[in-house]
C-alpha positions as CSV (number, residue, x, y, z in Angstrom):
1,X,87.3,-158.8,-29.9
2,X,89.3,-160.3,-32.5
3,X,90.7,-159.5,-36.0
4,X,89.5,-160.8,-39.1
5,X,92.0,-163.7,-39.3
6,X,90.3,-164.8,-36.0
7,X,86.8,-164.1,-36.8
8,X,87.4,-166.0,-39.9
9,X,89.0,-169.0,-38.2
10,X,86.5,-169.3,-35.5
11,X,83.2,-168.8,-37.4
12,X,84.0,-168.6,-41.0
13,X,83.0,-165.0,-41.6
14,X,85.4,-162.9,-43.9
15,X,85.3,-159.5,-43.1
16,X,87.4,-156.5,-43.7
17,X,89.3,-154.8,-40.6
18,X,87.5,-151.7,-41.4
19,X,83.8,-153.5,-41.6
20,X,84.7,-155.1,-38.3
21,X,86.2,-152.6,-35.9
22,X,87.0,-149.2,-37.8
23,X,85.9,-145.9,-36.7
24,X,83.1,-145.3,-38.9
25,X,81.3,-148.6,-37.7
26,X,81.8,-147.6,-34.2
27,X,80.4,-144.4,-34.7
28,X,77.4,-145.0,-36.9
29,X,76.6,-148.7,-35.8
30,X,77.7,-150.0,-32.4
31,X,78.0,-146.3,-30.7
32,X,81.2,-147.4,-28.9
33,X,82.8,-144.0,-29.5
34,X,81.3,-140.7,-28.8
35,X,83.2,-138.6,-31.0
36,X,84.7,-139.3,-34.6
37,X,87.4,-137.1,-36.1
38,X,89.3,-137.3,-39.4
39,X,93.0,-136.7,-38.1
40,X,95.1,-136.4,-35.0
41,X,95.0,-132.5,-35.4
42,X,91.2,-132.3,-34.9
43,X,91.0,-134.7,-32.3
44,X,93.5,-132.7,-30.2
45,X,91.4,-129.7,-31.1
46,X,88.2,-131.2,-30.2
47,X,89.8,-132.7,-26.8
48,X,90.6,-129.0,-26.2
49,X,86.9,-127.8,-26.8
50,X,85.6,-130.3,-24.4
51,X,88.4,-129.7,-21.5
52,X,87.1,-125.9,-21.6
53,X,83.7,-127.4,-20.4
54,X,85.1,-129.0,-17.4
55,X,84.7,-127.3,-13.8
56,X,87.7,-125.9,-11.9
57,X,89.8,-128.3,-9.9
58,X,90.5,-128.3,-6.2
59,X,93.4,-126.1,-5.3
60,X,96.7,-128.0,-4.9
61,X,98.1,-128.6,-1.6
62,X,101.4,-127.8,-3.0
63,X,102.2,-124.1,-2.1
64,X,103.9,-122.3,-5.0
65,X,106.0,-119.4,-5.1
66,X,107.8,-117.0,-7.5
67,X,110.6,-119.0,-9.3
68,X,114.1,-117.6,-9.2
69,X,117.2,-118.8,-11.3
70,X,120.0,-120.7,-9.5
71,X,123.3,-118.6,-8.5
72,X,125.7,-120.9,-10.6
73,X,125.5,-122.0,-14.1
74,X,123.9,-125.5,-15.1
75,X,126.8,-126.1,-17.4
76,X,128.9,-126.6,-14.1
77,X,127.5,-130.2,-13.7
78,X,129.8,-131.6,-16.4
79,X,132.7,-130.2,-14.3
80,X,131.4,-131.5,-11.0
81,X,130.1,-134.8,-11.9
82,X,133.2,-137.3,-12.5
83,X,133.3,-139.4,-15.4
84,X,134.7,-142.2,-13.0
85,X,132.0,-143.5,-10.8
86,X,134.7,-144.1,-8.1
87,X,135.8,-140.5,-7.9
88,X,134.3,-138.7,-5.0
89,X,131.9,-135.5,-5.6
90,X,129.8,-133.3,-3.2
91,X,126.2,-133.6,-4.0
92,X,125.5,-130.1,-2.6
93,X,127.1,-129.0,-5.4
94,X,125.1,-130.8,-7.7
95,X,122.1,-129.5,-6.0
96,X,123.0,-125.8,-5.8
97,X,123.3,-125.7,-9.9
98,X,119.5,-126.9,-9.9
99,X,117.3,-125.4,-7.3
100,X,116.2,-121.7,-7.0
101,X,118.6,-119.2,-5.8
102,X,120.9,-122.1,-5.2
103,X,119.4,-122.1,-1.6
104,X,119.2,-125.6,0.1
105,X,117.8,-125.9,3.7
106,X,119.7,-129.0,4.8
107,X,118.0,-131.4,7.5
108,X,120.4,-132.8,10.2
109,X,123.5,-131.8,8.4
110,X,126.1,-133.2,10.8
111,X,124.1,-136.6,10.9
112,X,124.1,-139.5,8.8
113,X,126.2,-137.8,6.3
114,X,126.2,-140.1,3.3
115,X,122.7,-139.1,2.8
116,X,121.6,-135.4,2.2
117,X,118.2,-134.5,3.0
118,X,116.7,-130.8,2.9
119,X,114.3,-128.5,1.7
120,X,114.4,-126.2,-1.7
121,X,112.2,-124.7,-4.7
122,X,112.2,-125.7,-7.9
123,X,110.8,-123.3,-10.3
124,X,108.8,-122.0,-7.3
125,X,107.5,-125.3,-6.2
126,X,108.7,-126.9,-2.9
127,X,110.5,-129.9,-2.9
128,X,112.1,-132.4,0.0
129,X,115.6,-133.8,-1.5
130,X,116.9,-136.9,-0.6
131,X,120.2,-137.4,-2.5
132,X,123.1,-139.7,-1.9
133,X,126.5,-138.2,-0.9
134,X,129.6,-139.8,-2.8
135,X,132.3,-137.7,-0.4
136,X,133.7,-140.3,1.9
137,X,133.0,-139.1,5.6
138,X,135.7,-139.2,7.8
139,X,135.0,-138.0,11.7
140,X,137.4,-138.4,14.4
141,X,137.1,-141.5,16.4
142,X,134.9,-143.0,13.9
143,X,135.6,-145.5,11.1
144,X,135.2,-143.7,7.7
145,X,131.9,-144.1,5.8
146,X,132.2,-144.9,2.1
147,X,130.3,-142.1,-0.2
148,X,127.3,-143.6,-1.9
149,X,126.6,-146.1,1.0
150,X,123.5,-146.1,3.2
151,X,124.5,-146.5,6.7
152,X,122.1,-146.8,9.9
153,X,122.0,-143.2,10.9
154,X,121.4,-142.1,7.0
155,X,118.7,-144.2,7.0
156,X,117.4,-143.1,10.1
157,X,117.5,-139.4,9.1
158,X,116.2,-139.8,5.8
159,X,113.0,-141.9,7.4
160,X,112.2,-138.9,9.5
161,X,113.0,-136.3,6.7
162,X,110.5,-138.4,4.5
163,X,107.7,-138.2,6.8
164,X,107.9,-134.7,7.5
165,X,107.6,-134.0,3.6
166,X,104.4,-136.3,3.7
167,X,103.1,-134.7,6.7
168,X,103.6,-131.2,5.1
169,X,102.6,-131.9,1.6
170,X,106.2,-131.4,-0.1
171,X,106.9,-133.1,-3.1
172,X,110.2,-135.6,-2.8
173,X,112.9,-135.6,-5.3
174,X,115.5,-138.8,-4.7
175,X,118.8,-138.2,-6.6
176,X,120.3,-141.7,-7.0
177,X,123.9,-142.5,-6.6
178,X,123.6,-145.3,-4.6
179,X,125.8,-148.7,-4.2
180,X,123.4,-150.3,-1.8
181,X,123.3,-150.4,2.2
182,X,126.4,-151.0,4.3
183,X,126.9,-154.8,5.3
184,X,129.2,-156.6,7.6
185,X,129.5,-157.1,11.3
186,X,129.5,-153.8,12.7
187,X,126.4,-152.6,10.0
188,X,124.2,-155.6,11.8
189,X,125.1,-154.5,15.3
190,X,124.2,-150.9,14.6
191,X,120.8,-152.1,13.4
192,X,121.0,-151.6,9.6
193,X,118.1,-154.0,9.2
194,X,116.0,-152.0,11.5
195,X,117.0,-148.6,9.9
196,X,116.5,-149.9,6.3
197,X,113.4,-151.4,6.8
198,X,112.2,-148.3,8.4
199,X,113.2,-146.0,5.3
200,X,111.9,-148.3,3.0
201,X,108.7,-148.7,4.8
202,X,108.2,-144.7,4.6
203,X,109.2,-144.7,0.8
204,X,106.7,-147.1,-0.2
205,X,104.0,-145.5,2.1
206,X,104.6,-142.0,1.0
207,X,101.5,-140.0,-0.5
208,X,103.2,-137.0,-1.7
209,X,104.1,-136.8,-5.4
210,X,107.7,-138.5,-5.7
211,X,110.3,-137.8,-8.4
212,X,113.5,-140.1,-9.0
213,X,116.6,-138.6,-10.9
214,X,119.3,-141.1,-11.4
215,X,122.5,-139.5,-12.1
216,X,125.0,-142.3,-11.2
217,X,124.7,-146.0,-10.1
218,X,121.3,-147.0,-8.7
219,X,121.7,-150.6,-7.4
220,X,120.0,-153.1,-5.4
221,X,118.3,-152.5,-2.1
222,X,119.6,-148.7,-2.6
223,X,117.5,-148.6,-5.7
224,X,114.4,-149.7,-3.4
225,X,115.2,-147.0,-0.5
226,X,115.8,-144.3,-3.0
227,X,112.3,-144.8,-4.5
228,X,113.0,-146.9,-7.7
229,X,110.3,-148.2,-9.9
230,X,109.0,-150.6,-7.7
231,X,107.5,-147.9,-5.5
232,X,106.1,-146.2,-8.5
233,X,107.4,-142.6,-8.5
234,X,105.6,-140.3,-10.6
235,X,108.3,-139.7,-12.8
236,X,112.0,-141.3,-13.4
237,X,114.5,-139.5,-15.3
238,X,118.1,-140.8,-15.7
239,X,121.5,-139.1,-16.8
240,X,123.8,-140.8,-19.5
241,X,126.3,-141.4,-16.6
242,X,123.7,-143.5,-15.0
243,X,123.9,-147.2,-14.4
244,X,120.6,-149.4,-13.0
245,X,121.0,-153.1,-11.8
246,X,120.9,-155.3,-9.0
247,X,124.5,-154.9,-8.2
248,X,127.6,-153.4,-9.8
249,X,128.9,-155.1,-12.9
250,X,132.2,-156.2,-11.2
251,X,130.7,-157.7,-8.2
252,X,127.9,-159.4,-10.3
253,X,130.1,-160.8,-12.9
254,X,132.0,-162.6,-10.1
255,X,128.9,-163.8,-7.9
256,X,127.4,-165.4,-11.5
257,X,130.8,-166.8,-12.3
258,X,131.0,-168.5,-8.8
259,X,127.4,-170.1,-9.4
260,X,128.1,-171.1,-13.0
261,X,131.3,-172.8,-11.9
262,X,129.9,-174.6,-8.8
263,X,127.0,-175.7,-11.6
264,X,129.4,-176.9,-13.9
265,X,131.5,-178.8,-11.0
266,X,128.6,-180.6,-9.9
267,X,127.9,-182.0,-13.4
268,X,131.7,-183.1,-13.5
269,X,133.2,-180.7,-15.4
270,X,136.5,-178.8,-14.0
271,X,137.3,-175.5,-15.8
272,X,141.0,-174.3,-16.4
273,X,141.7,-170.6,-15.2
274,X,141.9,-169.7,-18.9
275,X,138.2,-171.1,-19.1
276,X,137.1,-169.3,-16.2
277,X,138.7,-166.0,-17.2
278,X,136.7,-166.4,-20.6
279,X,133.8,-167.4,-18.9
280,X,133.9,-164.1,-16.4
281,X,134.9,-161.8,-20.0
282,X,131.6,-163.0,-21.3
283,X,129.6,-162.5,-18.2
284,X,130.9,-158.9,-17.5
285,X,130.3,-157.6,-20.9
286,X,126.7,-159.1,-20.8
287,X,126.0,-157.6,-17.4
288,X,127.4,-154.2,-18.0
289,X,125.7,-153.8,-21.2
290,X,122.4,-154.4,-19.4
291,X,123.2,-151.8,-16.5
292,X,123.3,-149.1,-19.6
293,X,120.2,-146.4,-19.0
294,X,119.3,-147.1,-22.5
295,X,118.5,-150.7,-21.7
296,X,116.3,-149.5,-19.3
297,X,114.8,-146.9,-20.7
298,X,113.8,-149.3,-23.6
299,X,112.2,-151.3,-21.0
300,X,110.3,-148.4,-19.6
301,X,112.4,-148.9,-16.3
302,X,112.9,-144.9,-16.6
303,X,110.7,-142.4,-18.2
304,X,113.3,-140.3,-19.9
305,X,116.9,-140.2,-20.5
306,X,118.1,-136.6,-20.1
307,X,121.2,-134.5,-20.4
308,X,122.5,-132.8,-17.2
309,X,121.9,-129.1,-18.4
310,X,118.0,-130.4,-19.0
311,X,117.7,-131.5,-15.2
312,X,116.2,-128.5,-13.8
313,X,113.6,-127.8,-16.5
314,X,112.5,-131.2,-16.5
315,X,112.3,-131.4,-12.9
316,X,109.9,-128.2,-13.0
317,X,107.5,-129.5,-15.5
318,X,107.4,-132.9,-13.6
319,X,106.4,-130.8,-10.6
320,X,104.0,-128.4,-12.6
321,X,102.1,-132.0,-13.8
322,X,102.1,-133.0,-10.2
323,X,100.7,-130.0,-8.6
324,X,97.5,-130.3,-10.2
325,X,96.7,-133.5,-8.2
326,X,94.1,-131.9,-6.1
327,X,94.7,-133.8,-2.7
328,X,96.9,-136.6,-1.4
329,X,95.8,-139.6,0.4
330,X,96.2,-139.7,4.4
331,X,99.6,-140.6,5.2
332,X,99.9,-143.8,7.3
333,X,103.5,-145.5,7.2
334,X,102.3,-147.8,10.3
335,X,104.1,-148.7,13.4
336,X,107.6,-147.6,13.2
337,X,109.7,-148.4,16.0
338,X,112.6,-146.4,16.9
């Protein structure tokens, strides 16, 4: 309950750490521990003996089939994924380098195209994939849709797909490269609030295993919708190319600068253009350094930083781990109005 220093300060008793709370004392006197081993290898060996005594678990609701390698080399990921985050790429090309046989059964392919949803297998394990499409969508008679942005149709599609996966006991894999939800008059009139809330609702109420893979940006409400840390995915993996923040560095820096300038002006201080630029540069540098995936990993916001060529192996290990969950809670997202 307290170390030697606290005990001495509280009651004046002088005692060593080993006498107060060492393994020998807890094994022989207090009876707090069940087994005492001399070192880590002995402890692990003992744990394995105990596990051998356990009964068989319930069969997993996840149906596994024979594993197959993708048809394309995973090293292609370095060619497909651009270094510049503003460049377009087709997320289907990423998926084809990861999943078994490069087979991907796409759900509502022609609808809500800034989110790509579909079924695949990874190491023989079924998985429902929800991924941000970074290609800009051009359709005749309709305004262009920017890649990496979640629109009303995309959110509606993803919500229905996630519900289907929950109803069929299919684990979910979210592949992030998202700037957030679309904003503006047209987006509001299309019902982005309702559709976005619907998507967030089903993600937060999902009962099947959830794995997040951040390959690019993961910003703001888009991070929530794509099953960020707040919605407790079983695993979060991140590529070195990822960025993890409330919003992009440039937008955030300008917003913070505006707030800072207003604060100073209220106190009677007027900043010159040169001072504003210096302040903006300082804010930008600080903010961008905090979007680095290493910053997130150091704070346990992601479970592991992985190289692109490690992605398939890591995802298969993660799916193998979650396949030992014997049963899922009943799926009940509540009332979702269409």
